[in-house]
N, C-alpha and C positions, 0 to 999 in steps of 0.2 A: 424520593427525586425530588429537588426543588422546584415548586411550581412557579416560580418566578423565571427560572432558566428556561423552564419548557414553554412558558409563554413567548418569551424572546425567540426560541428558536422556532418555535411554531409560526410566528410573524413575521420572520425572516423567509419561510417556506413559502407561506402565501403570496408575499411580494415578490418572490421571484419566480412565482409560477407563471406561465404563459400559456392559455388554453390555445390548443390546435385551432387552425384555422384553415376554412377551405375545405370541401369536399372530399371525404374519406373514399378510403378503396373498398376492395371487398373484403368480407368478414364480419363477425357480428360486432356492432358498436361498442365502444368502451364504456364500462357502466361507473370507472374509477378513475379519478385524475391522477398524474403522476405525482401532484402534490400530496394526496391522500396516500398513494403508495410508499412515499419517502417518509411520510410522517409516522408510520408504521415501524419502519426499518429505523428511523433515528430515536424513536422511544425504545426500540430493542437495544440500541446501543447506548442508550443514557440508563438503562436498566442493566446493563452487564451481561444480557442473556442472547440466546441465539434467537432467531426469528421464529422458529417453531414453537419454543417455550413462551415467547412473547405472545404470539398468536394463540397459544392455550389460555394464557393469563387473561387477555383481552376478552376472551369469549365468556369468561366466568361472569356471574351476577354481581362479585363486588366492583368489577370495572365498569360499571354501566355511568358512574359519574362523571368519568374519565372521557367517554365516548360522548355523551350528551353535551359535554363543555366543548370538545375540539373537533367533533365531527358533525357532518350536516344531515346524516341519516342515523336514526335510533336504532341500536341493538342488531347493527350490523357491521361485518368486517370481510375486506377483500379474504378471498380464499388463501392457503399457503401455495397454494400452485401459481395462482396470480401473483402474489407478492414475489417470489422466485423468479417467474418467468419475466414480469413487467422490470424487473431489477438489472437484467441484462442488455435491456434496449438502450438505444443512444439517447433519446430524450430524457429519461430518467438520469443518467451520468450528465447531461449537461444542466438539467437542473440542479445536482447535487453539487457540481461545480460552482455555480450561481449562488446558491446559497452559503458555499464555503467563503466565496469571494466577498459576499455581503456582511457576514459575521465578521471577518477579517477587518473590514473596512469600520466595522461597529465597534470592536475591540481596539482599532487602530494599532496591530499588532504589525512588527515588520520582521524578517529573518536578522540576525545578527550578520557580522560581516563574513564570518566564516562559517560553512556548513558542512557536513559529513554525509556521507553516501554509502551505503551497505546494505547487504542482504542476510537474512538469518532462515534457517530452515523451520518449517512447521510438518511435524511428523504426523501421519494417519495410522501407522502400521502395517505390517506385512498382509492382512487380511482385509485389507480396504478394497471395497469393489466399484469405488468410486472413479468414472474413466478420467477424470482429470486430475487425479493423483497419480504421479508418476514415479519412477525408479530414478535415483540418481545416488553420486558417490561423494561423500563430504567428509572430509577429515580421514581418508582410508578407510569409510565405512559406509556401506550400503543402506538406504533408507528410503522410504517412500512418503510422499507426502507434497506439500507446497513450499513455496518460496515468499517471503515477504521482503519487497524491496522498497526501500524508505530512504528521505531525505530529512535530516535533523540537524538544528541549529545547536550554536554553544550553549543555549539557555535550556536545552532539552525541548523543544516544541517541534513536532513534525509538520513539516509543510508539502510534502509531495510523498506519495507511497502508491505502490503497485503490488499486487498478488496473483504470481503466476505458478504454473506447474514446477515442481522442484528441478526439472530438465532442463529448463530455460536458462542460457546463459546471462551473467550479470550486464554484460555489455548490451545486450539486447533492449533489456528494460532502461539502463541507465539513459540513452537517449529519450524515453518517454518521461523520465523523471526531470529531465532538464528543461524538457517542454512545459511541463508542469510548473515550475520555479519562475520560467519567462513569463507566465500569465501574471504572477505577481507584480502587484503596481508598486512602483519607485522599490525595489528589493534591497538594493544596496549590496548585494553579495561581492564580495572581492576573492574570496577562495574557497573552492572546494576540494575537500580531502577526502581520500579513499584508501584501498589496498591496491595490492600488485594486480589484481582482477580487471581493474580498471584503466590500466595502463594501456592507452590506444590513442594513437595520432589522432583519427576522426573524432574522437570523443574530446580529445584537447582542442580540436577548433571548433566544435559544437557548442563548448562551456563558453568559451572566447567570442563565438559570433552570438550567441543568444541570451547570454548573462552577463557578457563583457568581464567575465572573469578568469582566474587561472584554475586549473586543476592540479592538484596536488597529489601525485600517486608515485608511490615506490617503483622503480625501473624494473620491468619484468624483461629479463634477458631473452626469453624463450629460445633457449637454447644454445645461447651464448652472444656475446656482443659481436658485431662486424663491423668493418671498417667502414667510415663515413657515414654512420647511423645518426650523427648530430644534424648533418645536412640535410637528410631524407626526412627526418622528424623533427622539425624545429621545436613543436609545441613540448614534446618528451623531453628534449635536450633542456629546455628553458627551467621544466619543472624539476630535472634532475639537478640543476645547478643550483636552484633554492635550497633543495633538500639536503645539500651538501654545508648550509650554513646554519646557525644556531635558530634563528628566526625560522627558518623553515623547520626543523627538527619540534620547535615549540609548536609551530601548527599542527605538524603531524600527530604530536601527542593528543591533542584535543579530539581525535578521533573517538576515541574512548566513550565520548559522550553517548553515540549512538550505539554502541554495544550496550551500554548500560540502559538505554532506552528499550533495547530489544529484550533484553534479561526483564526488566522491569515489566513490560507489555505481557510477555509469555507468561511470567508469572501470574501477576495480577488478573489477567483474562483468563488464564487457565488453558492457554492454546498450544502447550509445548508438546501435548499429546492430544491431538484431535480426535473425537470419536467416530467410530466406522461399525458398520453392520457386520457382526461375525459371521464368517463363511469357512470353507475348507482352505487350508493353506494352500498358495499356487506353488508351481513347479518353480522353484526359485535357485536352480541349478545354473540357468543360463545368466543371472544377474547377481549372483554373489555368493554361490557354491555353499561352503559350511558356514560362514559367519554371517549366514541372513537371519540366522536366530538372534543375534546380537545387536540391537539396535539403540544407538543414543536417545536421549530424552530430549535432545536438543538443548 
């Protein structure tokens, strides 16, 4: 790992961190700050490893130089349970967002005028005992796992993402992604392209109100068109008219950039099939019947 890159990221974490003020409530006082917890997670991401593998690596004798340089306490790390528990709290997520915004301003990066929104499955396997890993159907096949929802620009840079259980609908997470994009200063987004799963009038209005952009999603007839649908859903009708033109089709064709990013990410990070503890096969008749033994590799 490039030490200069880590120094820059570590400096951004320290400057974005705001210590808690005022008296704390009941419970044991915190021994580690959110900046220290985030530093371990960022180090794991930069080393392209899981948090458990990174924790084991940092506990080795060979990692002492890194701890002495970037940590205020010698030979000591937060426990693995502390790292996973604190990462789910709101203050940790707020600090992570502040660090991302600070790094973006440092790099002077802005999204292109057109961005794409999509989701991809992350399989864990039928024997997973993870309570947050759920069953769903994708492409006429049943699988168990998670779903990665993300927004990517035409240059292949991801600007918003969210991971949920596999059975969470795309429209539910799309509103969260749009709000994340709205936090980007001077984003300059003009068009958000997606597939038919995102064709919804409330989402069209949200994109127009929060981003000042147009959502281009192919029309999802949902059982067949009804008379007067253009008057009831003006956002969908406007997107449908744009998609009938050559310019609209050219915009829609650029949606492939996010599919290529998903393929690259799952192949490089090796998350196309997430690890899971082995156990006895569950009773699968209620969720897939005989097809349950055939799973796609996402």
